[in-house]
DSSP file (Angstrom, degrees, kcal/mol; ACC not computed):
  #  RESIDUE AA STRUCTURE BP1 BP2  ACC     N-H-->O    O-->H-N    N-H-->O    O-->H-N    TCO  KAPPA ALPHA  PHI   PSI    X-CA   Y-CA   Z-CA
    1    1 A X              0   0    0      0, 0.0     2,-0.4     0, 0.0     0, 0.0   0.000 360.0 360.0 360.0 127.3   24.3  -41.0  -54.2
    2    2 A X        -     0   0    0      2,-0.0     2,-0.6     0, 0.0     0, 0.0  -0.777 360.0-133.5 -98.5 138.6   21.4  -43.4  -53.2
    3    3 A X        -     0   0    0     -2,-0.4     2,-0.5     2,-0.0     0, 0.0  -0.803  20.9-154.5 -95.2 135.6   18.0  -42.1  -52.9
    4    4 A X        -     0   0    0     -2,-0.6     2,-0.5     3,-0.0    -2,-0.0  -0.888  13.0-131.2-108.7 136.2   16.2  -43.1  -49.8
    5    5 A X        -     0   0    0     -2,-0.5     2,-0.2     1,-0.1    -2,-0.0  -0.761  33.4-117.1 -86.9 124.0   12.5  -43.4  -49.3
    6    6 A X        -     0   0    0     -2,-0.5     2,-0.3     1,-0.1    -1,-0.1  -0.412  32.2-142.2 -63.6 126.2   11.5  -41.6  -46.1
    7    7 A X        -     0   0    0     -2,-0.2     2,-0.4     1,-0.1    -1,-0.1  -0.646  16.9-106.8 -94.1 151.1   10.1  -44.1  -43.8
    8    8 A X        -     0   0    0     -2,-0.3     2,-0.2     2,-0.0    -1,-0.1  -0.582  35.2-139.5 -75.4 127.6    7.2  -43.5  -41.5
    9    9 A X    >   -     0   0    0     -2,-0.4     3,-1.8     1,-0.1     4,-0.3  -0.551  19.3-116.4 -83.0 152.7    8.4  -43.1  -37.9
   10   10 A X  G >  S+     0   0    0      1,-0.3     3,-0.8     2,-0.2    -1,-0.1   0.705 113.0  69.4 -60.4 -18.0    6.4  -44.7  -35.1
   11   11 A X  G 3  S+     0   0    0      1,-0.2    -1,-0.3     3,-0.1     4,-0.1   0.740  87.9  65.2 -68.6 -22.0    5.8  -41.3  -33.7
   12   12 A X  G <  S+     0   0    0     -3,-1.8     2,-0.5     2,-0.1    -1,-0.2   0.687  95.6  67.0 -74.7 -19.7    3.5  -40.5  -36.7
   13   13 A X  S <  S-     0   0    0     -3,-0.8     2,-0.2    -4,-0.3     9,-0.1  -0.887  88.8-122.8-111.1 128.6    1.0  -43.2  -35.5
   14   14 A X  E     -A   21   0A   0      7,-0.7     7,-1.6    -2,-0.5     2,-0.6  -0.434  23.8-152.7 -73.3 137.2   -1.0  -42.7  -32.3
   15   15 A X  E     -A   20   0A   0     -2,-0.2     5,-0.2     5,-0.2    90,-0.1  -0.919  16.2-178.9-109.8 117.7   -0.4  -45.5  -29.8
   16   16 A X        -     0   0    0      3,-1.4    -1,-0.1    -2,-0.6     4,-0.1   0.398  54.0-100.2-101.0   8.0   -3.2  -46.2  -27.4
   17   17 A X  S    S+     0   0    0      2,-0.1     3,-0.1     1,-0.1    -2,-0.0   0.005 113.4  37.5 104.3 -36.7   -1.6  -49.1  -25.4
   18   18 A X  S    S+     0   0    0      1,-0.3     2,-0.3     0, 0.0    -1,-0.1   0.679 119.3  13.0-121.0 -40.7   -3.5  -51.9  -27.2
   19   19 A X        -     0   0    0      2,-0.0    -3,-1.4    -5,-0.0     2,-0.5  -0.976  68.6-111.2-144.2 158.9   -3.8  -51.0  -30.8
   20   20 A X  E     -A   15   0A   0     -2,-0.3     2,-0.7    -5,-0.2    -5,-0.2  -0.762  28.4-159.2 -91.3 130.4   -2.6  -48.7  -33.4
   21   21 A X  E     -A   14   0A   0     -7,-1.6    -7,-0.7    -2,-0.5     2,-0.5  -0.905  11.0-179.0-112.6 113.7   -5.2  -46.3  -34.6
   22   22 A X        -     0   0    0     -2,-0.7     2,-0.3    -9,-0.1    -9,-0.1  -0.926  30.4-123.1-108.4 127.8   -4.5  -44.8  -37.9
   23   23 A X        -     0   0    0     -2,-0.5     2,-0.4     1,-0.0    86,-0.1  -0.552  33.3-153.7 -70.4 135.2   -7.0  -42.2  -39.3
   24   24 A X        -     0   0    0     -2,-0.3     2,-0.2    85,-0.2    -1,-0.0  -0.835  12.7-119.0-109.3 141.2   -8.1  -43.6  -42.6
   25   25 A X        -     0   0    0     -2,-0.4     2,-0.2     1,-0.1    86,-0.0  -0.590  34.8-116.3 -72.5 145.4   -9.4  -41.6  -45.6
   26   26 A X        -     0   0    0     -2,-0.2     3,-0.3     1,-0.1    -1,-0.1  -0.579   7.5-140.7 -83.0 147.0  -12.9  -42.5  -46.6
   27   27 A X  S    S+     0   0    0      1,-0.3     2,-0.5    -2,-0.2    -1,-0.1   0.890  99.5  29.6 -68.4 -38.8  -13.5  -44.0  -50.1
   28   28 A X  S    S-     0   0    0     -3,-0.0     2,-0.3     2,-0.0    -1,-0.3  -0.912  88.1-141.6-124.7  96.7  -16.7  -42.0  -50.4
   29   29 A X        -     0   0    0     -2,-0.5     2,-0.2    -3,-0.3    -4,-0.0  -0.449  19.6-164.1 -68.6 124.8  -16.6  -38.6  -48.6
   30   30 A X        -     0   0    0     -2,-0.3     6,-0.1     1,-0.1    -4,-0.1  -0.630  22.8-101.9 -98.8 162.3  -19.9  -37.8  -47.0
   31   31 A X        -     0   0    0     -2,-0.2     2,-0.3     1,-0.1    -1,-0.1  -0.232  37.3-107.3 -70.1 169.2  -21.0  -34.5  -45.7
   32   32 A X  S >> S+     0   0    0      4,-0.1     3,-0.6     3,-0.1     4,-0.5  -0.663  76.8   9.6 -94.8 158.8  -21.1  -33.6  -42.1
   33   33 A X  H 3> S-     0   0    0     -2,-0.3     4,-1.7     1,-0.2     5,-0.1  -0.456 122.1 -19.1  81.7-147.9  -24.2  -33.2  -40.0
   34   34 A X  H 3> S+     0   0    0      2,-0.2     4,-3.0     1,-0.2    -1,-0.2   0.832 132.7  58.9 -67.6 -34.9  -27.7  -34.2  -41.0
   35   35 A X  H <> S+     0   0    0     -3,-0.6     4,-2.6     2,-0.2    -1,-0.2   0.940 107.0  46.3 -63.2 -46.1  -26.9  -34.3  -44.7
   36   36 A X  H  X S+     0   0    0     -4,-0.5     4,-2.9     2,-0.2    -1,-0.2   0.903 110.9  54.7 -59.7 -39.4  -24.2  -36.9  -44.3
   37   37 A X  H  X S+     0   0    0     -4,-1.7     4,-1.6     1,-0.2    -2,-0.2   0.942 110.3  44.7 -53.6 -52.9  -26.6  -38.8  -42.2
   38   38 A X  H  X S+     0   0    0     -4,-3.0     4,-2.3     2,-0.2    -2,-0.2   0.859 110.3  53.9 -57.8 -40.7  -29.2  -38.8  -44.8
   39   39 A X  H  X S+     0   0    0     -4,-2.6     4,-2.4     2,-0.2    -2,-0.2   0.944 109.4  50.1 -60.0 -48.3  -26.6  -39.7  -47.5
   40   40 A X  H  X S+     0   0    0     -4,-2.9     4,-2.0     1,-0.2    -1,-0.2   0.860 110.3  50.2 -54.8 -38.2  -25.6  -42.7  -45.4
   41   41 A X  H  X S+     0   0    0     -4,-1.6     4,-1.7     2,-0.2    -1,-0.2   0.887 109.4  50.2 -68.3 -41.5  -29.2  -43.8  -45.0
   42   42 A X  H  X S+     0   0    0     -4,-2.3     4,-1.8     2,-0.2    -2,-0.2   0.843 110.8  50.2 -67.9 -35.8  -29.7  -43.5  -48.8
   43   43 A X  H  X S+     0   0    0     -4,-2.4     4,-2.3     2,-0.2    -1,-0.2   0.914 110.0  50.3 -64.9 -43.7  -26.6  -45.7  -49.4
   44   44 A X  H  X S+     0   0    0     -4,-2.0     4,-2.2     1,-0.2    -2,-0.2   0.844 106.4  55.6 -63.6 -34.7  -27.8  -48.2  -47.0
   45   45 A X  H  X S+     0   0    0     -4,-1.7     4,-2.1     2,-0.2    -1,-0.2   0.910 110.3  45.1 -60.3 -47.4  -31.2  -48.2  -48.8
   46   46 A X  H  X S+     0   0    0     -4,-1.8     4,-2.1     1,-0.2    -2,-0.2   0.838 110.5  54.3 -69.3 -32.1  -29.5  -49.1  -52.1
   47   47 A X  H  X S+     0   0    0     -4,-2.3     4,-2.9     2,-0.2    -1,-0.2   0.904 108.9  49.0 -59.8 -43.6  -27.3  -51.7  -50.4
   48   48 A X  H  X S+     0   0    0     -4,-2.2     4,-1.7     1,-0.2    -2,-0.2   0.847 111.0  50.2 -68.5 -33.9  -30.5  -53.4  -49.0
   49   49 A X  H  X S+     0   0    0     -4,-2.1     4,-1.7     2,-0.2    -1,-0.2   0.870 112.0  46.2 -68.4 -38.2  -32.0  -53.3  -52.3
   50   50 A X  H  X S+     0   0    0     -4,-2.1     4,-1.9     2,-0.2    -2,-0.2   0.888 112.2  50.7 -65.3 -43.9  -29.0  -54.9  -54.0
   51   51 A X  H  X S+     0   0    0     -4,-2.9     4,-2.2     1,-0.2     5,-0.2   0.867 110.8  48.8 -67.7 -34.3  -28.6  -57.5  -51.4
   52   52 A X  H  X S+     0   0    0     -4,-1.7     4,-2.8     2,-0.2    -1,-0.2   0.907 108.1  54.8 -67.0 -39.6  -32.3  -58.5  -51.7
   53   53 A X  H  X S+     0   0    0     -4,-1.7     4,-1.5     1,-0.2    -2,-0.2   0.889 111.4  44.5 -57.7 -42.6  -32.0  -58.7  -55.4
   54   54 A X  H  X S+     0   0    0     -4,-1.9     4,-1.8     1,-0.2    -2,-0.2   0.923 117.0  44.8 -76.0 -40.3  -29.1  -61.1  -55.1
   55   55 A X  H  X S+     0   0    0     -4,-2.2     4,-2.3     1,-0.2    -2,-0.2   0.831 108.5  57.5 -71.4 -31.4  -30.8  -63.3  -52.4
   56   56 A X  H  X S+     0   0    0     -4,-2.8     4,-1.5    -5,-0.2    -1,-0.2   0.903 111.5  41.1 -68.3 -38.9  -34.0  -63.3  -54.2
   57   57 A X  H  X S+     0   0    0     -4,-1.5     4,-1.5     2,-0.2    -2,-0.2   0.822 113.9  54.2 -75.3 -31.1  -32.4  -64.9  -57.4
   58   58 A X  H  X S+     0   0    0     -4,-1.8     4,-2.2     2,-0.2    -2,-0.2   0.914 110.6  46.1 -65.8 -41.4  -30.3  -67.2  -55.2
   59   59 A X  H  X>S+     0   0    0     -4,-2.3     5,-2.4     1,-0.2     4,-0.6   0.814 109.1  54.0 -70.7 -31.6  -33.5  -68.5  -53.5
   60   60 A X  H  <5S+     0   0    0     -4,-1.5     3,-0.3    -5,-0.2    -1,-0.2   0.876 111.7  45.6 -70.2 -32.4  -35.3  -68.9  -56.7
   61   61 A X  H  <5S+     0   0    0     -4,-1.5    -2,-0.2     1,-0.2    -1,-0.2   0.908 118.9  40.2 -76.3 -37.2  -32.5  -71.1  -58.0
   62   62 A X  H  <5S-     0   0    0     -4,-2.2    -1,-0.2    -5,-0.1    -2,-0.2   0.452 110.4-122.1 -88.4   2.0  -32.2  -73.1  -54.8
   63   63 A X  T  <5 +     0   0    0     -4,-0.6     2,-0.2    -3,-0.3    -3,-0.2   0.894  57.6 153.7  51.7  45.6  -36.1  -73.3  -54.4
   64   64 A X      < -     0   0    0     -5,-2.4    -1,-0.2     1,-0.1    -2,-0.0  -0.604  47.9 -94.9 -89.9 162.4  -36.0  -71.7  -51.0
   65   65 A X    >>  -     0   0    0     -2,-0.2     4,-0.9     1,-0.1     3,-0.7  -0.233  30.1-114.0 -71.4 168.6  -38.8  -69.7  -49.5
   66   66 A X  H 3> S+     0   0    0      1,-0.2     4,-2.0     2,-0.2     5,-0.2   0.699 112.7  71.6 -79.0 -13.9  -39.0  -66.0  -49.7
   67   67 A X  H 3> S+     0   0    0      2,-0.2     4,-2.7     1,-0.2    -1,-0.2   0.867  95.4  52.2 -60.1 -38.7  -38.5  -65.9  -45.9
   68   68 A X  H <> S+     0   0    0     -3,-0.7     4,-2.3     1,-0.2     5,-0.4   0.884 109.6  49.4 -63.6 -37.1  -34.9  -67.0  -46.4
   69   69 A X  H  X S+     0   0    0     -4,-0.9     4,-1.4     2,-0.2    -2,-0.2   0.906 114.4  43.9 -67.8 -42.1  -34.3  -64.2  -48.9
   70   70 A X  H  X S+     0   0    0     -4,-2.0     4,-2.4     2,-0.2     5,-0.2   0.930 117.5  44.9 -71.9 -45.0  -35.8  -61.5  -46.6
   71   71 A X  H  X S+     0   0    0     -4,-2.7     4,-1.9    -5,-0.2    -2,-0.2   0.948 116.3  40.2 -66.0 -51.0  -34.1  -62.7  -43.5
   72   72 A X  H  X S+     0   0    0     -4,-2.3     4,-2.5     2,-0.2    -1,-0.2   0.835 116.0  52.2 -73.7 -30.6  -30.6  -63.3  -44.8
   73   73 A X  H  X S+     0   0    0     -4,-1.4     4,-2.7    -5,-0.4     5,-0.2   0.925 108.1  51.8 -72.6 -41.3  -30.7  -60.1  -46.9
   74   74 A X  H  X S+     0   0    0     -4,-2.4     4,-2.0    -5,-0.2    -2,-0.2   0.949 113.4  45.4 -58.3 -48.3  -31.8  -58.1  -43.9
   75   75 A X  H  X S+     0   0    0     -4,-1.9     4,-1.9     1,-0.2    -2,-0.2   0.960 117.4  42.6 -49.5 -58.6  -28.8  -59.5  -41.8
   76   76 A X  H  X S+     0   0    0     -4,-2.5     4,-2.4     1,-0.2    -1,-0.2   0.837 111.0  54.3 -64.8 -35.4  -26.3  -59.0  -44.5
   77   77 A X  H  X S+     0   0    0     -4,-2.7     4,-2.4     1,-0.2     5,-0.3   0.846 111.0  45.9 -65.9 -39.6  -27.5  -55.6  -45.5
   78   78 A X  H  X S+     0   0    0     -4,-2.0     4,-1.6    -5,-0.2    -1,-0.2   0.823 111.7  51.6 -73.6 -29.2  -27.3  -54.2  -42.0
   79   79 A X  H  X S+     0   0    0     -4,-1.9     4,-1.6    -5,-0.2     5,-0.3   0.961 115.7  42.2 -65.6 -55.6  -23.8  -55.8  -41.5
   80   80 A X  H  < S+     0   0    0     -4,-2.4     4,-0.3     1,-0.2    -2,-0.2   0.920 123.9  34.2 -60.8 -48.4  -22.5  -54.2  -44.8
   81   81 A X  H  < S+     0   0    0     -4,-2.4     4,-0.2     1,-0.2    -3,-0.2   0.876 135.1  17.3 -85.2 -36.2  -24.1  -50.7  -44.4
   82   82 A X  H  X S+     0   0    0     -4,-1.6     4,-2.3    -5,-0.3     5,-0.2   0.331  93.5 101.5-117.3   6.9  -24.0  -50.1  -40.6
   83   83 A X  H  X S+     0   0    0     -4,-1.6     4,-2.1     2,-0.2     5,-0.2   0.888  84.7  41.6 -61.5 -46.4  -21.5  -52.6  -39.4
   84   84 A X  H  > S+     0   0    0     -4,-0.3     4,-2.1    -5,-0.3    -1,-0.2   0.934 118.7  44.3 -74.5 -47.6  -18.5  -50.3  -39.0
   85   85 A X  H  > S+     0   0    0      2,-0.2     4,-1.9     1,-0.2    -2,-0.2   0.865 112.4  51.6 -67.1 -35.3  -20.3  -47.4  -37.5
   86   86 A X  H  X S+     0   0    0     -4,-2.3     4,-2.9     2,-0.2     5,-0.2   0.897 111.1  49.7 -68.2 -39.6  -22.4  -49.6  -35.1
   87   87 A X  H  X S+     0   0    0     -4,-2.1     4,-3.1    -5,-0.2    -2,-0.2   0.913 110.8  49.1 -68.2 -34.5  -19.1  -51.3  -33.9
   88   88 A X  H  X S+     0   0    0     -4,-2.1     4,-2.2     2,-0.2    -1,-0.2   0.901 112.3  47.3 -69.4 -35.4  -17.5  -47.9  -33.3
   89   89 A X  H  X S+     0   0    0     -4,-1.9     4,-1.4     2,-0.2    -2,-0.2   0.933 116.6  45.0 -65.2 -43.8  -20.6  -46.7  -31.4
   90   90 A X  H  X S+     0   0    0     -4,-2.9     4,-1.4     1,-0.2    -2,-0.2   0.926 114.4  49.3 -65.2 -42.1  -20.6  -49.9  -29.4
   91   91 A X  H  X S+     0   0    0     -4,-3.1     4,-2.3     1,-0.2    -1,-0.2   0.856 108.1  51.9 -60.3 -40.5  -16.9  -49.7  -28.8
   92   92 A X  H  < S+     0   0    0     -4,-2.2    -1,-0.2     1,-0.2    -2,-0.2   0.810 112.0  47.8 -71.1 -29.5  -17.0  -46.1  -27.7
   93   93 A X  H  < S+     0   0    0     -4,-1.4    -2,-0.2    -3,-0.2    -1,-0.2   0.724 118.4  39.0 -79.2 -24.6  -19.7  -47.0  -25.1
   94   94 A X  H  < S+     0   0    0     -4,-1.4    -2,-0.2    -5,-0.1     2,-0.2   0.898 100.4  74.3 -93.3 -52.4  -17.9  -50.1  -23.7
   95   95 A X  S  < S-     0   0    0     -4,-2.3     2,-0.5    -5,-0.2     0, 0.0  -0.443  82.9-122.0 -69.6 134.8  -14.2  -49.1  -23.6
   96   96 A X        -     0   0    0     -2,-0.2     2,-0.9     1,-0.1     3,-0.2  -0.657  19.9-164.6 -79.5 122.0  -13.2  -46.7  -20.9
   97   97 A X        +     0   0    0     -2,-0.5     6,-0.1     1,-0.2    -1,-0.1  -0.799  18.8 169.5-108.5  86.2  -11.7  -43.6  -22.4
   98   98 A X        +     0   0    0     -2,-0.9     2,-0.4     4,-0.0    -1,-0.2   0.787  54.3  46.5 -79.6 -27.9  -10.1  -42.3  -19.3
   99   99 A X  S  > S-     0   0    0     -3,-0.2     4,-1.8     1,-0.1     3,-0.2  -0.830  80.5-121.4-115.1 155.0   -7.9  -39.6  -20.6
  100  100 A X  H  > S+     0   0    0     -2,-0.4     4,-2.9     1,-0.2     5,-0.2   0.860 112.2  60.0 -56.0 -36.3   -8.6  -36.8  -23.1
  101  101 A X  H  > S+     0   0    0      1,-0.2     4,-2.7     2,-0.2    -1,-0.2   0.925 104.9  44.9 -64.2 -41.9   -5.9  -38.1  -25.2
  102  102 A X  H  > S+     0   0    0      1,-0.2     4,-2.1     2,-0.2    -1,-0.2   0.880 114.3  50.6 -70.1 -34.4   -7.4  -41.6  -25.7
  103  103 A X  H  X S+     0   0    0     -4,-1.8     4,-2.7     2,-0.2    -1,-0.2   0.916 111.5  46.8 -65.2 -43.6  -10.7  -40.0  -26.4
  104  104 A X  H  X S+     0   0    0     -4,-2.9     4,-1.7     1,-0.2    -2,-0.2   0.912 111.6  52.3 -64.4 -41.2   -9.3  -37.7  -29.0
  105  105 A X  H  < S+     0   0    0     -4,-2.7     4,-0.4    -5,-0.2    -2,-0.2   0.907 114.0  41.6 -65.9 -35.8   -7.3  -40.5  -30.6
  106  106 A X  H >< S+     0   0    0     -4,-2.1     3,-1.3     1,-0.2     4,-0.3   0.906 112.4  53.2 -74.2 -40.0  -10.4  -42.7  -30.9
  107  107 A X  H >< S+     0   0    0     -4,-2.7     3,-1.2     1,-0.3     6,-0.2   0.778  99.3  66.5 -68.8 -21.6  -12.8  -39.8  -32.1
  108  108 A X  T 3< S+     0   0    0     -4,-1.7    -1,-0.3     1,-0.2    -2,-0.2   0.710  95.4  57.5 -70.2 -17.9  -10.1  -39.0  -34.8
  109  109 A X  T <  S+     0   0    0     -3,-1.3     2,-0.3    -4,-0.4    -1,-0.2   0.601  92.3  83.6 -79.6 -16.8  -11.0  -42.4  -36.4
  110  110 A X  S <  S-     0   0    0     -3,-1.2     3,-0.3    -4,-0.3   -25,-0.0  -0.657  72.6-142.1 -94.2 142.4  -14.6  -41.5  -36.8
  111  111 A X  S    S-     0   0    0     -2,-0.3     2,-0.4     1,-0.3    -1,-0.1   0.991  93.3  -0.4 -65.2 -63.1  -15.9  -39.5  -39.8
  112  112 A X    >   -     0   0    0      1,-0.1     3,-0.8   -80,-0.0    -1,-0.3  -0.824  66.3-179.5-130.5  93.9  -18.5  -37.4  -37.9
  113  113 A X  G >  S+     0   0    0     -2,-0.4     3,-0.7    -3,-0.3     4,-0.3   0.749  79.0  63.0 -70.2 -20.5  -18.5  -38.3  -34.3
  114  114 A X  G 3  S+     0   0    0      1,-0.2    -1,-0.2     2,-0.1     4,-0.2   0.817 112.5  36.1 -70.5 -28.4  -21.3  -35.8  -33.5
  115  115 A X  G <> S+     0   0    0     -3,-0.8     4,-2.6     1,-0.1     5,-0.2   0.175  84.3 112.9-105.2  13.9  -23.8  -37.6  -35.8
  116  116 A X  H <> S+     0   0    0     -3,-0.7     4,-2.1     1,-0.2     5,-0.2   0.915  78.3  45.4 -56.3 -51.4  -22.6  -41.2  -35.1
  117  117 A X  H  > S+     0   0    0     -4,-0.3     4,-2.2     1,-0.2    -1,-0.2   0.905 115.3  44.1 -59.3 -50.5  -25.7  -42.4  -33.3
  118  118 A X  H  > S+     0   0    0      1,-0.2     4,-2.2     2,-0.2    -1,-0.2   0.857 111.6  55.5 -68.9 -30.8  -28.2  -40.9  -35.8
  119  119 A X  H  X S+     0   0    0     -4,-2.6     4,-2.1     2,-0.2    -2,-0.2   0.893 108.0  48.6 -66.8 -39.1  -26.1  -42.2  -38.7
  120  120 A X  H  X S+     0   0    0     -4,-2.1     4,-2.8    -5,-0.2     5,-0.2   0.942 111.9  49.6 -62.3 -47.1  -26.3  -45.8  -37.3
  121  121 A X  H  X S+     0   0    0     -4,-2.2     4,-2.5     1,-0.2    -2,-0.2   0.917 114.2  43.9 -57.5 -47.5  -30.0  -45.5  -36.8
  122  122 A X  H  X S+     0   0    0     -4,-2.2     4,-2.4     2,-0.2    -1,-0.2   0.777 111.3  54.5 -70.3 -28.8  -30.6  -44.3  -40.4
  123  123 A X  H  X S+     0   0    0     -4,-2.1     4,-2.7     2,-0.2    -2,-0.2   0.928 111.4  44.2 -65.4 -48.2  -28.2  -46.8  -41.8
  124  124 A X  H  X S+     0   0    0     -4,-2.8     4,-2.4     2,-0.2     5,-0.2   0.941 116.2  46.7 -57.9 -49.2  -30.1  -49.7  -40.1
  125  125 A X  H  X S+     0   0    0     -4,-2.5     4,-2.3    -5,-0.2    -2,-0.2   0.918 112.4  51.0 -65.3 -39.9  -33.5  -48.3  -41.1
  126  126 A X  H  X S+     0   0    0     -4,-2.4     4,-2.2     2,-0.2    -1,-0.2   0.908 108.9  50.8 -62.7 -41.8  -32.3  -47.7  -44.7
  127  127 A X  H  X S+     0   0    0     -4,-2.7     4,-1.7     2,-0.2    -2,-0.2   0.941 113.5  44.8 -59.1 -48.1  -31.0  -51.2  -45.0
  128  128 A X  H  X S+     0   0    0     -4,-2.4     4,-2.0     2,-0.2    -2,-0.2   0.814 111.8  51.7 -67.5 -32.2  -34.2  -52.6  -43.9
  129  129 A X  H  X S+     0   0    0     -4,-2.3     4,-2.6    -5,-0.2    -1,-0.2   0.861 107.9  52.6 -66.4 -38.4  -36.3  -50.4  -46.0
  130  130 A X  H  X S+     0   0    0     -4,-2.2     4,-2.4     2,-0.2    -2,-0.2   0.882 109.8  48.8 -67.5 -39.6  -34.2  -51.3  -49.0
  131  131 A X  H  X S+     0   0    0     -4,-1.7     4,-2.3     2,-0.2    -2,-0.2   0.910 112.9  48.3 -59.5 -47.9  -34.9  -55.0  -48.3
  132  132 A X  H  X S+     0   0    0     -4,-2.0     4,-2.0     2,-0.2    -2,-0.2   0.905 112.2  48.7 -60.7 -43.5  -38.6  -54.2  -47.9
  133  133 A X  H  X S+     0   0    0     -4,-2.6     4,-2.6     2,-0.2     5,-0.2   0.929 110.1  50.8 -66.3 -44.3  -38.6  -52.2  -51.1
  134  134 A X  H  X S+     0   0    0     -4,-2.4     4,-2.9     1,-0.2     5,-0.3   0.878 108.6  53.1 -57.9 -40.1  -36.9  -55.0  -53.0
  135  135 A X  H  X S+     0   0    0     -4,-2.3     4,-1.7     1,-0.2     5,-0.3   0.882 111.1  45.9 -61.7 -39.7  -39.4  -57.5  -51.6
  136  136 A X  H  X S+     0   0    0     -4,-2.0     4,-1.1     2,-0.2    -2,-0.2   0.891 117.5  42.9 -71.9 -39.6  -42.3  -55.4  -52.9
  137  137 A X  H  X S+     0   0    0     -4,-2.6     4,-1.0    -5,-0.2    -2,-0.2   0.928 122.0  36.6 -74.3 -38.2  -40.7  -54.8  -56.3
  138  138 A X  H  X S+     0   0    0     -4,-2.9     4,-1.3    -5,-0.2    -3,-0.2   0.738 115.0  52.6 -91.6 -18.7  -39.4  -58.4  -57.0
  139  139 A X  H  X S+     0   0    0     -4,-1.7     4,-1.5    -5,-0.3    -1,-0.2   0.810 105.4  54.5 -85.8 -27.3  -42.3  -60.3  -55.4
  140  140 A X  H  X S+     0   0    0     -4,-1.1     4,-0.6    -5,-0.3    -2,-0.2   0.893 112.3  45.1 -70.5 -36.1  -45.0  -58.5  -57.4
  141  141 A X  H >< S+     0   0    0     -4,-1.0     3,-0.5    -5,-0.2     4,-0.5   0.876 114.4  46.1 -72.2 -33.7  -43.2  -59.4  -60.6
  142  142 A X  H 3X S+     0   0    0     -4,-1.3     4,-0.9     1,-0.2     3,-0.4   0.744 103.9  63.3 -83.4 -16.4  -42.6  -63.0  -59.7
  143  143 A X  H 3< S+     0   0    0     -4,-1.5    -1,-0.2     1,-0.2    -2,-0.2   0.696  94.1  61.9 -76.0 -13.4  -46.2  -63.6  -58.5
  144  144 A X  T << S+     0   0    0     -4,-0.6    -1,-0.2    -3,-0.5    -2,-0.2   0.744 103.0  51.1 -73.6 -24.9  -47.6  -62.9  -61.9
  145  145 A X  T  4 S+     0   0    0     -4,-0.5     2,-0.2    -3,-0.4    -2,-0.2   0.794  98.2  80.4 -80.7 -30.1  -45.6  -65.9  -63.2
  146  146 A X     <  -     0   0    0     -4,-0.9     2,-0.5     2,-0.0     0, 0.0  -0.546  67.4-152.3 -80.8 144.8  -46.9  -68.3  -60.5
  147  147 A X              0   0    0     -2,-0.2    -3,-0.1     1,-0.1    -2,-0.0  -0.973 360.0 360.0-113.7 129.1  -50.4  -69.8  -60.8
  148  148 A X              0   0    0     -2,-0.5    -1,-0.1     0, 0.0    -2,-0.0   0.490 360.0 360.0 -82.7 360.0  -52.3  -70.7  -57.6
């Protein structure tokens, strides 16, 4: 007697006509509502701080100005922290979800669709605030070493 592994049937995956949407589990489960939005903003702040830390050291090694560190770390921190949610917000505004079925299928891929807009705003603000906080922390320490 052979044991067979049950395969997933195509009926288990929602089909929208263009792409397959599979609901994915989150690596880090956030709360729903305002608390989850604030958690996402705090995570984005830490991401911004870490990205600026890395760019600050890279720019010191390559003798680039602090403007390169601030600019590139702002762009990368926003992409890392708010990229997926911002894309889903943009996609939901552009794509015509003409039937309730398509809308329900797309909304099932979003963690908390009610707070998506505020989560994107706080993720962007948190990433930029983390870069600014990193600039204040690391530039004050490195300015003591330089002599004008």
